Biopython code that builds the backbone (N, CA, C, O; Angstrom):
import numpy as np
from Bio.PDB.StructureBuilder import StructureBuilder

atoms = [
    (1, "MET", "N", (-48.868, 106.276, -50.886)),
    (1, "MET", "CA", (-47.543, 105.529, -50.126)),
    (1, "MET", "C", (-47.384, 104.112, -50.652)),
    (1, "MET", "O", (-48.354, 103.353, -50.649)),
    (2, "SER", "N", (-46.410, 103.799, -51.020)),
    (2, "SER", "CA", (-46.207, 102.464, -51.553)),
    (2, "SER", "C", (-46.451, 101.381, -50.375)),
    (2, "SER", "O", (-46.426, 101.688, -49.183)),
    (3, "LEU", "N", (-46.713, 99.955, -50.904)),
    (3, "LEU", "CA", (-46.539, 98.948, -50.082)),
    (3, "LEU", "C", (-45.604, 97.964, -50.509)),
    (3, "LEU", "O", (-45.155, 97.925, -51.655)),
    (4, "ILE", "N", (-45.303, 97.159, -49.592)),
    (4, "ILE", "CA", (-44.088, 96.205, -50.058)),
    (4, "ILE", "C", (-45.092, 94.769, -49.788)),
    (4, "ILE", "O", (-45.831, 94.594, -48.819)),
    (5, "ALA", "N", (-44.882, 93.877, -50.886)),
    (5, "ALA", "CA", (-45.714, 92.737, -51.001)),
    (5, "ALA", "C", (-44.661, 91.562, -50.798)),
    (5, "ALA", "O", (-43.625, 91.588, -51.463)),
    (6, "ILE", "N", (-44.895, 90.549, -49.910)),
    (6, "ILE", "CA", (-43.988, 89.324, -49.935)),
    (6, "ILE", "C", (-45.058, 88.210, -49.984)),
    (6, "ILE", "O", (-45.918, 87.926, -49.150)),
    (7, "ALA", "N", (-44.760, 87.618, -51.260)),
    (7, "ALA", "CA", (-45.726, 86.510, -51.758)),
    (7, "ALA", "C", (-44.990, 85.132, -51.817)),
    (7, "ALA", "O", (-43.816, 85.049, -52.177)),
    (8, "SER", "N", (-45.566, 84.310, -51.532)),
    (8, "SER", "CA", (-45.133, 82.944, -51.539)),
    (8, "SER", "C", (-45.889, 81.876, -52.177)),
    (8, "SER", "O", (-47.103, 81.838, -51.982)),
    (9, "TYR", "N", (-45.316, 80.984, -52.931)),
    (9, "TYR", "CA", (-46.249, 79.949, -53.883)),
    (9, "TYR", "C", (-45.533, 78.858, -53.806)),
    (9, "TYR", "O", (-44.318, 78.896, -53.612)),
    (10, "LYS", "N", (-46.201, 77.770, -53.947)),
    (10, "LYS", "CA", (-45.449, 76.447, -54.184)),
    (10, "LYS", "C", (-46.142, 75.684, -55.399)),
    (10, "LYS", "O", (-47.330, 75.363, -55.446)),
    (11, "ALA", "N", (-45.383, 75.506, -56.160)),
    (11, "ALA", "CA", (-45.825, 74.574, -57.663)),
    (11, "ALA", "C", (-46.439, 73.737, -57.322)),
    (11, "ALA", "O", (-46.049, 73.207, -56.282)),
    (12, "LYS", "N", (-47.643, 73.192, -57.951)),
    (12, "LYS", "CA", (-48.288, 72.186, -57.377)),
    (12, "LYS", "C", (-47.268, 70.807, -58.304)),
    (12, "LYS", "O", (-46.878, 71.026, -59.451)),
    (13, "PRO", "N", (-47.009, 69.663, -57.697)),
    (13, "PRO", "CA", (-46.484, 68.698, -58.303)),
    (13, "PRO", "C", (-46.647, 68.391, -60.017)),
    (13, "PRO", "O", (-47.739, 68.126, -60.521)),
    (14, "GLY", "N", (-45.713, 68.454, -60.589)),
    (14, "GLY", "CA", (-45.677, 68.273, -62.185)),
    (14, "GLY", "C", (-46.162, 69.781, -62.577)),
    (14, "GLY", "O", (-46.980, 69.718, -63.495)),
    (15, "HIS", "N", (-45.949, 70.874, -62.230)),
    (15, "HIS", "CA", (-46.590, 71.892, -62.861)),
    (15, "HIS", "C", (-45.476, 73.095, -62.508)),
    (15, "HIS", "O", (-45.845, 74.269, -62.523)),
    (16, "GLU", "N", (-44.245, 72.776, -62.226)),
    (16, "GLU", "CA", (-43.210, 73.518, -61.836)),
    (16, "GLU", "C", (-42.783, 74.420, -63.381)),
    (16, "GLU", "O", (-42.602, 75.631, -63.509)),
    (17, "LYS", "N", (-42.723, 73.503, -64.262)),
    (17, "LYS", "CA", (-42.295, 74.165, -65.570)),
    (17, "LYS", "C", (-43.373, 75.354, -66.055)),
    (17, "LYS", "O", (-43.072, 76.481, -66.446)),
    (18, "ALA", "N", (-44.652, 74.810, -65.924)),
    (18, "ALA", "CA", (-45.704, 76.099, -66.387)),
    (18, "ALA", "C", (-45.776, 77.041, -65.409)),
    (18, "ALA", "O", (-45.848, 78.230, -65.719)),
    (19, "PHE", "N", (-45.766, 76.595, -63.983)),
    (19, "PHE", "CA", (-45.709, 77.933, -63.057)),
    (19, "PHE", "C", (-44.515, 78.861, -63.119)),
    (19, "PHE", "O", (-44.659, 80.066, -62.911)),
    (20, "ASN", "N", (-43.251, 78.284, -63.423)),
    (20, "ASN", "CA", (-42.164, 79.164, -63.470)),
    (20, "ASN", "C", (-42.605, 80.324, -64.866)),
    (20, "ASN", "O", (-42.578, 81.549, -64.750)),
    (21, "LYS", "N", (-42.894, 79.767, -65.810)),
    (21, "LYS", "CA", (-43.395, 80.601, -67.090)),
    (21, "LYS", "C", (-44.549, 81.768, -66.630)),
    (21, "LYS", "O", (-44.533, 82.857, -67.202)),
    (22, "ILE", "N", (-45.314, 81.550, -65.818)),
    (22, "ILE", "CA", (-46.277, 82.113, -65.346)),
    (22, "ILE", "C", (-45.834, 83.277, -64.660)),
    (22, "ILE", "O", (-46.028, 84.431, -65.041)),
    (23, "ILE", "N", (-45.078, 82.835, -63.370)),
    (23, "ILE", "CA", (-44.281, 83.616, -62.413)),
    (23, "ILE", "C", (-43.454, 84.635, -63.249)),
    (23, "ILE", "O", (-43.420, 85.785, -62.811)),
    (24, "ASP", "N", (-42.855, 84.383, -64.278)),
    (24, "ASP", "CA", (-41.775, 85.215, -65.291)),
    (24, "ASP", "C", (-42.554, 86.462, -65.465)),
    (24, "ASP", "O", (-42.136, 87.616, -65.359)),
    (25, "VAL", "N", (-43.846, 86.024, -65.771)),
    (25, "VAL", "CA", (-44.746, 87.550, -66.527)),
    (25, "VAL", "C", (-45.299, 88.028, -65.297)),
    (25, "VAL", "O", (-45.822, 89.141, -65.351)),
    (26, "HIS", "N", (-45.298, 87.445, -64.234)),
    (26, "HIS", "CA", (-46.127, 88.234, -62.990)),
    (26, "HIS", "C", (-45.939, 89.642, -62.806)),
    (26, "HIS", "O", (-46.845, 90.428, -63.083)),
    (27, "VAL", "N", (-44.837, 90.019, -62.360)),
    (27, "VAL", "CA", (-44.592, 91.584, -61.959)),
    (27, "VAL", "C", (-44.415, 92.457, -63.309)),
    (27, "VAL", "O", (-44.962, 93.540, -63.514)),
    (28, "PRO", "N", (-43.600, 91.820, -64.132)),
    (28, "PRO", "CA", (-44.059, 92.582, -65.468)),
    (28, "PRO", "C", (-45.021, 93.175, -66.071)),
    (28, "PRO", "O", (-44.935, 94.205, -66.739)),
    (29, "LEU", "N", (-46.282, 92.327, -65.779)),
    (29, "LEU", "CA", (-47.448, 92.670, -66.165)),
    (29, "LEU", "C", (-48.100, 93.715, -65.202)),
    (29, "LEU", "O", (-48.806, 94.655, -65.568)),
    (30, "LEU", "N", (-47.746, 93.400, -63.878)),
    (30, "LEU", "CA", (-48.273, 94.590, -63.030)),
    (30, "LEU", "C", (-47.590, 96.017, -62.938)),
    (30, "LEU", "O", (-48.032, 97.077, -62.496)),
    (31, "GLN", "N", (-46.352, 95.691, -63.509)),
    (31, "GLN", "CA", (-45.717, 97.012, -63.908)),
    (31, "GLN", "C", (-46.439, 97.548, -64.998)),
    (31, "GLN", "O", (-46.848, 98.708, -64.942)),
    (32, "LYS", "N", (-46.656, 96.779, -66.057)),
    (32, "LYS", "CA", (-47.440, 97.427, -67.518)),
    (32, "LYS", "C", (-48.854, 97.922, -67.114)),
    (32, "LYS", "O", (-49.498, 98.806, -67.679)),
    (33, "GLN", "N", (-49.129, 97.370, -66.296)),
    (33, "GLN", "CA", (-50.714, 98.030, -66.160)),
    (33, "GLN", "C", (-50.496, 99.227, -64.811)),
    (33, "GLN", "O", (-51.463, 99.909, -64.473)),
    (34, "GLY", "N", (-49.225, 99.374, -64.158)),
    (34, "GLY", "CA", (-48.999, 100.665, -63.600)),
    (34, "GLY", "C", (-49.513, 100.486, -61.917)),
    (34, "GLY", "O", (-49.854, 101.385, -61.149)),
    (35, "TYR", "N", (-49.442, 99.124, -61.681)),
    (35, "TYR", "CA", (-49.728, 98.926, -60.324)),
    (35, "TYR", "C", (-48.745, 98.633, -59.237)),
    (35, "TYR", "O", (-49.090, 98.655, -58.055)),
    (36, "VAL", "N", (-47.549, 98.364, -59.611)),
    (36, "VAL", "CA", (-46.311, 98.305, -58.800)),
    (36, "VAL", "C", (-45.165, 99.173, -59.373)),
    (36, "VAL", "O", (-45.042, 99.484, -60.558)),
    (37, "THR", "N", (-44.467, 99.466, -58.506)),
    (37, "THR", "CA", (-42.914, 100.330, -59.035)),
    (37, "THR", "C", (-42.210, 99.464, -59.931)),
    (37, "THR", "O", (-42.376, 98.249, -60.040)),
    (38, "ASP", "N", (-41.171, 100.406, -60.754)),
    (38, "ASP", "CA", (-40.297, 100.033, -61.831)),
    (38, "ASP", "C", (-39.267, 99.177, -61.066)),
    (38, "ASP", "O", (-38.495, 98.436, -61.673)),
    (39, "LYS", "N", (-39.270, 99.311, -59.511)),
    (39, "LYS", "CA", (-37.822, 98.854, -58.845)),
    (39, "LYS", "C", (-37.913, 97.080, -59.029)),
    (39, "LYS", "O", (-38.898, 96.393, -58.757)),
    (40, "PRO", "N", (-36.933, 96.721, -59.427)),
    (40, "PRO", "CA", (-36.747, 95.274, -59.578)),
    (40, "PRO", "C", (-37.395, 94.352, -58.330)),
    (40, "PRO", "O", (-37.318, 94.582, -57.123)),
    (41, "PRO", "N", (-37.934, 93.441, -58.887)),
    (41, "PRO", "CA", (-38.489, 92.254, -57.589)),
    (41, "PRO", "C", (-37.448, 91.648, -57.296)),
    (41, "PRO", "O", (-36.395, 91.634, -57.933)),
    (42, "TYR", "N", (-37.754, 90.998, -56.092)),
    (42, "TYR", "CA", (-36.713, 90.026, -55.445)),
    (42, "TYR", "C", (-37.535, 88.463, -55.630)),
    (42, "TYR", "O", (-38.730, 88.318, -55.375)),
    (43, "ARG", "N", (-36.814, 87.585, -56.022)),
    (43, "ARG", "CA", (-37.481, 86.187, -56.263)),
    (43, "ARG", "C", (-36.361, 85.090, -55.536)),
    (43, "ARG", "O", (-35.248, 84.794, -55.972)),
    (44, "MET", "N", (-36.992, 84.618, -54.357)),
    (44, "MET", "CA", (-36.026, 83.505, -53.770)),
    (44, "MET", "C", (-36.903, 82.274, -53.644)),
    (44, "MET", "O", (-38.127, 82.155, -53.693)),
    (45, "ASN", "N", (-35.827, 81.301, -53.450)),
    (45, "ASN", "CA", (-36.472, 79.900, -53.117)),
    (45, "ASN", "C", (-36.406, 79.392, -51.667)),
    (45, "ASN", "O", (-35.317, 79.528, -51.110)),
    (46, "SER", "N", (-37.411, 78.826, -50.973)),
    (46, "SER", "CA", (-37.209, 78.274, -49.981)),
    (46, "SER", "C", (-36.602, 77.099, -49.879)),
    (46, "SER", "O", (-36.517, 76.546, -50.975)),
    (47, "GLU", "N", (-36.139, 76.488, -48.984)),
    (47, "GLU", "CA", (-35.545, 75.129, -49.068)),
    (47, "GLU", "C", (-36.506, 74.112, -49.371)),
    (47, "GLU", "O", (-36.086, 73.022, -49.761)),
    (48, "ASN", "N", (-37.948, 74.345, -49.227)),
    (48, "ASN", "CA", (-38.558, 72.962, -49.627)),
    (48, "ASN", "C", (-39.425, 73.552, -50.997)),
    (48, "ASN", "O", (-40.589, 73.194, -51.178)),
    (49, "GLY", "N", (-38.807, 74.385, -51.828)),
    (49, "GLY", "CA", (-39.148, 74.739, -53.039)),
    (49, "GLY", "C", (-40.193, 75.801, -53.353)),
    (49, "GLY", "O", (-40.578, 76.108, -54.481)),
    (50, "THR", "N", (-40.616, 76.344, -52.138)),
    (50, "THR", "CA", (-41.447, 77.367, -52.202)),
    (50, "THR", "C", (-40.768, 78.548, -52.693)),
    (50, "THR", "O", (-39.620, 78.815, -52.339)),
    (51, "ILE", "N", (-41.577, 79.413, -53.662)),
    (51, "ILE", "CA", (-40.869, 81.064, -54.227)),
    (51, "ILE", "C", (-41.402, 81.955, -53.727)),
    (51, "ILE", "O", (-42.617, 82.151, -53.743)),
    (52, "ILE", "N", (-40.384, 82.786, -53.086)),
    (52, "ILE", "CA", (-41.020, 83.842, -52.128)),
    (52, "ILE", "C", (-40.621, 85.078, -53.482)),
    (52, "ILE", "O", (-39.560, 85.085, -54.106)),
    (53, "GLU", "N", (-41.695, 85.979, -53.672)),
    (53, "GLU", "CA", (-41.681, 87.109, -54.503)),
    (53, "GLU", "C", (-41.557, 88.467, -53.735)),
    (53, "GLU", "O", (-42.236, 88.430, -52.709)),
    (54, "VAL", "N", (-40.935, 89.590, -53.903)),
    (54, "VAL", "CA", (-41.086, 90.440, -53.218)),
    (54, "VAL", "C", (-41.306, 91.637, -54.227)),
    (54, "VAL", "O", (-40.507, 91.657, -55.163)),
    (55, "PHE", "N", (-42.096, 92.468, -54.196)),
    (55, "PHE", "CA", (-42.170, 93.658, -54.791)),
    (55, "PHE", "C", (-43.055, 94.866, -54.514)),
    (55, "PHE", "O", (-43.943, 94.743, -53.669)),
    (56, "GLU", "N", (-42.899, 95.965, -55.120)),
    (56, "GLU", "CA", (-43.686, 97.098, -54.367)),
    (56, "GLU", "C", (-45.230, 97.700, -55.062)),
    (56, "GLU", "O", (-45.277, 98.325, -56.122)),
    (57, "TRP", "N", (-45.936, 97.499, -54.566)),
    (57, "TRP", "CA", (-47.162, 98.087, -55.185)),
    (57, "TRP", "C", (-47.040, 99.896, -54.880)),
    (57, "TRP", "O", (-46.572, 100.520, -53.928)),
    (58, "GLU", "N", (-47.688, 100.336, -56.155)),
    (58, "GLU", "CA", (-47.510, 101.728, -56.394)),
    (58, "GLU", "C", (-48.363, 102.689, -54.772)),
    (58, "GLU", "O", (-48.143, 103.731, -54.155)),
    (59, "SER", "N", (-49.292, 101.622, -54.702)),
    (59, "SER", "CA", (-50.178, 102.288, -53.458)),
    (59, "SER", "C", (-51.457, 101.116, -53.101)),
    (59, "SER", "O", (-51.735, 100.097, -53.734)),
    (60, "LYS", "N", (-51.970, 101.558, -52.109)),
    (60, "LYS", "CA", (-52.910, 100.680, -51.657)),
    (60, "LYS", "C", (-54.193, 100.663, -52.922)),
    (60, "LYS", "O", (-54.764, 99.710, -53.452)),
    (61, "GLU", "N", (-54.315, 101.898, -53.085)),
    (61, "GLU", "CA", (-55.262, 102.010, -54.127)),
    (61, "GLU", "C", (-55.335, 101.310, -55.661)),
    (61, "GLU", "O", (-56.299, 100.974, -56.350)),
    (62, "LYS", "N", (-53.835, 101.242, -55.888)),
    (62, "LYS", "CA", (-53.424, 100.557, -57.080)),
    (62, "LYS", "C", (-53.309, 99.219, -56.823)),
    (62, "LYS", "O", (-53.595, 98.497, -57.779)),
    (63, "LYS", "N", (-52.968, 98.665, -55.790)),
    (63, "LYS", "CA", (-53.314, 97.304, -55.181)),
    (63, "LYS", "C", (-54.865, 96.923, -55.445)),
    (63, "LYS", "O", (-55.187, 95.925, -56.091)),
    (64, "GLU", "N", (-55.633, 97.675, -54.970)),
    (64, "GLU", "CA", (-57.040, 97.252, -54.983)),
    (64, "GLU", "C", (-57.500, 97.262, -56.685)),
    (64, "GLU", "O", (-58.331, 96.494, -57.171)),
    (65, "ARG", "N", (-56.927, 98.066, -57.253)),
    (65, "ARG", "CA", (-57.331, 98.296, -58.720)),
    (65, "ARG", "C", (-56.860, 96.763, -59.656)),
    (65, "ARG", "O", (-57.435, 96.099, -60.519)),
    (66, "ALA", "N", (-55.695, 96.670, -59.045)),
    (66, "ALA", "CA", (-54.967, 95.284, -59.587)),
    (66, "ALA", "C", (-56.171, 94.121, -59.619)),
    (66, "ALA", "O", (-56.481, 93.399, -60.567)),
    (67, "HIS", "N", (-56.699, 94.167, -58.394)),
    (67, "HIS", "CA", (-57.539, 93.005, -57.983)),
    (67, "HIS", "C", (-59.188, 93.105, -58.958)),
    (67, "HIS", "O", (-59.942, 92.132, -58.962)),
    (68, "GLU", "N", (-59.488, 94.224, -59.615)),
    (68, "GLU", "CA", (-60.213, 94.322, -60.632)),
    (68, "GLU", "C", (-59.948, 94.266, -62.033)),
    (68, "GLU", "O", (-60.886, 94.323, -62.828)),
    (69, "ASP", "N", (-58.691, 94.152, -62.441)),
    (69, "ASP", "CA", (-58.091, 94.183, -63.512)),
    (69, "ASP", "C", (-58.375, 93.122, -64.342)),
    (69, "ASP", "O", (-57.515, 92.291, -64.050)),
    (70, "PRO", "N", (-59.130, 92.626, -65.271)),
    (70, "PRO", "CA", (-59.233, 91.590, -65.954)),
    (70, "PRO", "C", (-58.175, 90.605, -66.466)),
    (70, "PRO", "O", (-58.307, 89.388, -66.599)),
    (71, "LYS", "N", (-56.938, 91.475, -66.767)),
    (71, "LYS", "CA", (-55.802, 90.831, -67.439)),
    (71, "LYS", "C", (-55.307, 90.190, -66.287)),
    (71, "LYS", "O", (-55.138, 88.971, -66.307)),
    (72, "VAL", "N", (-54.950, 91.126, -64.884)),
    (72, "VAL", "CA", (-54.275, 90.682, -63.778)),
    (72, "VAL", "C", (-55.005, 89.234, -63.061)),
    (72, "VAL", "O", (-54.479, 88.352, -62.382)),
    (73, "ALA", "N", (-56.328, 89.394, -63.493)),
    (73, "ALA", "CA", (-57.305, 88.134, -62.717)),
    (73, "ALA", "C", (-56.920, 86.992, -63.426)),
    (73, "ALA", "O", (-56.611, 85.908, -62.930)),
    (74, "SER", "N", (-56.964, 87.382, -64.994)),
    (74, "SER", "CA", (-56.488, 86.096, -65.723)),
    (74, "SER", "C", (-55.141, 85.443, -65.688)),
    (74, "SER", "O", (-55.047, 84.233, -65.897)),
    (75, "LEU", "N", (-54.222, 86.095, -65.464)),
    (75, "LEU", "CA", (-52.941, 85.969, -64.699)),
    (75, "LEU", "C", (-52.849, 85.036, -63.570)),
    (75, "LEU", "O", (-52.120, 84.044, -63.541)),
    (76, "TRP", "N", (-53.875, 85.540, -62.373)),
    (76, "TRP", "CA", (-53.646, 84.964, -61.066)),
    (76, "TRP", "C", (-54.696, 83.655, -61.141)),
    (76, "TRP", "O", (-54.719, 82.850, -60.210)),
    (77, "ASN", "N", (-55.392, 83.529, -62.083)),
    (77, "ASN", "CA", (-56.148, 82.338, -62.365)),
    (77, "ASN", "C", (-55.216, 81.283, -62.657)),
    (77, "ASN", "O", (-55.223, 80.207, -62.060)),
    (78, "GLN", "N", (-54.458, 81.573, -63.524)),
    (78, "GLN", "CA", (-53.647, 80.829, -63.980)),
    (78, "GLN", "C", (-52.517, 80.178, -62.808)),
    (78, "GLN", "O", (-52.147, 79.004, -62.794)),
    (79, "PHE", "N", (-52.191, 80.976, -62.092)),
    (79, "PHE", "CA", (-51.310, 81.010, -60.883)),
    (79, "PHE", "C", (-51.987, 79.851, -59.940)),
    (79, "PHE", "O", (-51.323, 78.946, -59.435)),
    (80, "PHE", "N", (-53.199, 79.983, -59.797)),
    (80, "PHE", "CA", (-53.726, 78.833, -59.058)),
    (80, "PHE", "C", (-54.120, 77.410, -59.749)),
    (80, "PHE", "O", (-54.563, 76.404, -59.195)),
    (81, "ASP", "N", (-53.892, 77.580, -60.815)),
    (81, "ASP", "CA", (-53.887, 76.222, -62.009)),
    (81, "ASP", "C", (-52.841, 75.204, -61.560)),
    (81, "ASP", "O", (-52.866, 73.976, -61.474)),
    (82, "HIS", "N", (-51.856, 76.188, -61.286)),
    (82, "HIS", "CA", (-50.327, 75.785, -61.047)),
    (82, "HIS", "C", (-49.471, 75.719, -59.799)),
    (82, "HIS", "O", (-48.403, 75.130, -59.638)),
    (83, "ALA", "N", (-50.211, 76.490, -58.907)),
    (83, "ALA", "CA", (-49.574, 76.716, -57.698)),
    (83, "ALA", "C", (-50.574, 77.152, -56.615)),
    (83, "ALA", "O", (-51.697, 77.641, -56.736)),
    (84, "GLU", "N", (-49.785, 76.809, -55.413)),
    (84, "GLU", "CA", (-50.845, 77.323, -54.059)),
    (84, "GLU", "C", (-50.269, 78.649, -53.372)),
    (84, "GLU", "O", (-49.120, 78.955, -53.691)),
    (85, "MET", "N", (-50.758, 79.239, -52.716)),
    (85, "MET", "CA", (-50.076, 80.256, -51.726)),
    (85, "MET", "C", (-49.734, 79.262, -50.375)),
    (85, "MET", "O", (-50.241, 78.309, -49.783)),
    (86, "VAL", "N", (-48.657, 80.046, -50.304)),
    (86, "VAL", "CA", (-48.031, 79.292, -48.793)),
    (86, "VAL", "C", (-47.909, 80.238, -47.750)),
    (86, "VAL", "O", (-47.488, 81.264, -48.283)),
    (87, "PRO", "N", (-48.055, 80.416, -46.574)),
    (87, "PRO", "CA", (-48.062, 81.070, -45.614)),
    (87, "PRO", "C", (-46.615, 81.132, -45.389)),
    (87, "PRO", "O", (-46.045, 80.042, -45.369)),
    (88, "LEU", "N", (-45.878, 82.221, -45.208)),
    (88, "LEU", "CA", (-44.489, 82.697, -44.856)),
    (88, "LEU", "C", (-44.407, 81.903, -43.385)),
    (88, "LEU", "O", (-43.347, 81.295, -43.235)),
    (89, "ASP", "N", (-45.161, 81.830, -42.502)),
    (89, "ASP", "CA", (-44.646, 81.471, -41.110)),
    (89, "ASP", "C", (-44.701, 79.733, -41.399)),
    (89, "ASP", "O", (-44.497, 78.948, -40.474)),
    (90, "SER", "N", (-44.947, 79.356, -42.541)),
    (90, "SER", "CA", (-44.636, 77.913, -42.584)),
    (90, "SER", "C", (-43.403, 77.392, -43.217)),
    (90, "SER", "O", (-43.133, 76.192, -43.257)),
    (91, "LEU", "N", (-42.703, 78.286, -43.684)),
    (91, "LEU", "CA", (-41.470, 78.071, -44.283)),
    (91, "LEU", "C", (-40.378, 77.887, -43.080)),
    (91, "LEU", "O", (-40.365, 78.727, -42.181)),
    (92, "LYS", "N", (-39.603, 76.961, -43.064)),
    (92, "LYS", "CA", (-38.379, 76.762, -42.047)),
    (92, "LYS", "C", (-37.721, 78.208, -41.599)),
    (92, "LYS", "O", (-37.634, 78.764, -40.504)),
    (93, "GLU", "N", (-37.263, 78.598, -43.030)),
    (93, "GLU", "CA", (-36.465, 79.855, -42.977)),
    (93, "GLU", "C", (-37.133, 81.153, -42.028)),
    (93, "GLU", "O", (-36.518, 81.913, -41.281)),
    (94, "ALA", "N", (-38.299, 81.128, -42.271)),
    (94, "ALA", "CA", (-39.180, 82.388, -41.573)),
    (94, "ALA", "C", (-39.049, 82.263, -40.130)),
    (94, "ALA", "O", (-39.508, 83.220, -39.507)),
    (95, "HIS", "N", (-38.433, 81.131, -39.300)),
    (95, "HIS", "CA", (-38.572, 81.212, -37.909)),
    (95, "HIS", "C", (-37.180, 81.620, -37.476)),
    (95, "HIS", "O", (-36.824, 81.435, -36.313)),
    (96, "HIS", "N", (-36.435, 82.134, -38.318)),
    (96, "HIS", "CA", (-34.868, 82.741, -37.601)),
    (96, "HIS", "C", (-35.270, 84.129, -37.969)),
    (96, "HIS", "O", (-35.913, 84.463, -38.965)),
    (97, "PRO", "N", (-34.657, 85.115, -36.737)),
    (97, "PRO", "CA", (-34.594, 86.440, -37.104)),
    (97, "PRO", "C", (-33.898, 87.097, -38.330)),
    (97, "PRO", "O", (-34.100, 88.262, -38.673)),
    (98, "PHE", "N", (-33.102, 86.276, -38.921)),
    (98, "PHE", "CA", (-32.486, 86.650, -40.335)),
    (98, "PHE", "C", (-32.901, 85.670, -41.498)),
    (98, "PHE", "O", (-32.083, 85.076, -42.201)),
    (99, "ALA", "N", (-34.241, 85.573, -41.614)),
    (99, "ALA", "CA", (-34.607, 84.640, -42.599)),
    (99, "ALA", "C", (-33.715, 84.663, -43.974)),
    (99, "ALA", "O", (-33.722, 85.717, -44.610)),
    (100, "THR", "N", (-33.006, 83.641, -44.431)),
    (100, "THR", "CA", (-32.150, 83.566, -45.502)),
    (100, "THR", "C", (-32.788, 82.545, -46.681)),
    (100, "THR", "O", (-32.995, 81.377, -46.351)),
    (101, "PHE", "N", (-33.016, 82.862, -47.685)),
    (101, "PHE", "CA", (-33.451, 82.329, -48.859)),
    (101, "PHE", "C", (-32.569, 82.099, -50.032)),
    (101, "PHE", "O", (-31.761, 83.003, -50.247)),
    (102, "LYS", "N", (-32.554, 81.141, -50.786)),
    (102, "LYS", "CA", (-31.644, 80.980, -51.918)),
    (102, "LYS", "C", (-32.057, 82.060, -52.990)),
    (102, "LYS", "O", (-33.248, 82.283, -53.210)),
    (103, "THR", "N", (-31.177, 82.641, -53.567)),
    (103, "THR", "CA", (-31.632, 83.342, -54.645)),
    (103, "THR", "C", (-32.175, 82.927, -55.772)),
    (103, "THR", "O", (-31.362, 82.133, -56.245)),
    (104, "SER", "N", (-33.200, 83.024, -56.560)),
    (104, "SER", "CA", (-33.823, 82.391, -57.832)),
    (104, "SER", "C", (-32.602, 82.592, -58.808)),
    (104, "SER", "O", (-31.569, 83.259, -58.740)),
    (105, "GLN", "N", (-33.133, 81.757, -59.728)),
    (105, "GLN", "CA", (-32.222, 81.535, -61.185)),
    (105, "GLN", "C", (-32.615, 82.850, -62.022)),
    (105, "GLN", "O", (-31.858, 83.504, -62.739)),
    (106, "LYS", "N", (-33.831, 83.059, -61.790)),
    (106, "LYS", "CA", (-34.398, 84.482, -62.974)),
    (106, "LYS", "C", (-33.807, 85.718, -62.327)),
    (106, "LYS", "O", (-33.663, 86.118, -61.171)),
    (107, "VAL", "N", (-33.505, 86.191, -63.623)),
    (107, "VAL", "CA", (-32.749, 87.764, -63.275)),
    (107, "VAL", "C", (-33.734, 88.611, -64.095)),
    (107, "VAL", "O", (-33.976, 88.273, -65.254)),
    (108, "TYR", "N", (-34.305, 89.679, -63.563)),
    (108, "TYR", "CA", (-35.163, 90.429, -64.052)),
    (108, "TYR", "C", (-34.465, 91.530, -64.616)),
    (108, "TYR", "O", (-35.086, 92.435, -65.173)),
]
sb = StructureBuilder()
sb.init_structure("model")
sb.init_model(0)
sb.init_chain("A")
sb.init_seg("    ")
for serial, (resi, resn, name, xyz) in enumerate(atoms, 1):
    if name == "N":
        sb.init_residue(resn, " ", resi, " ")
    sb.init_atom(name, np.array(xyz, "f"), 0.0, 1.0, " ", f" {name:<3s}", serial, name[0])
structure = sb.get_structure()
């Protein structure tokens, strides 16, 4: 059974450009490695600049394998050089029954 992931990241000040380059290859790498489905991910922006990314893991097992993959680990390490994870409930938009975010400029 597949799993939907909702991840939220905020680039560190001055790291926005570098982080955008990294996030552009995130889901394509996971797809190439066979961990997530080919369904196009969604990318949205919160009012405070947080990026929300929604994608679909193939399964719980594939998600766990991704965490052991050196290529994925390398990319995720780069993520944290340039951004921090942000809890969804810290976003103003998440406090509404129909959370609404701006669509990202990125088209997959």
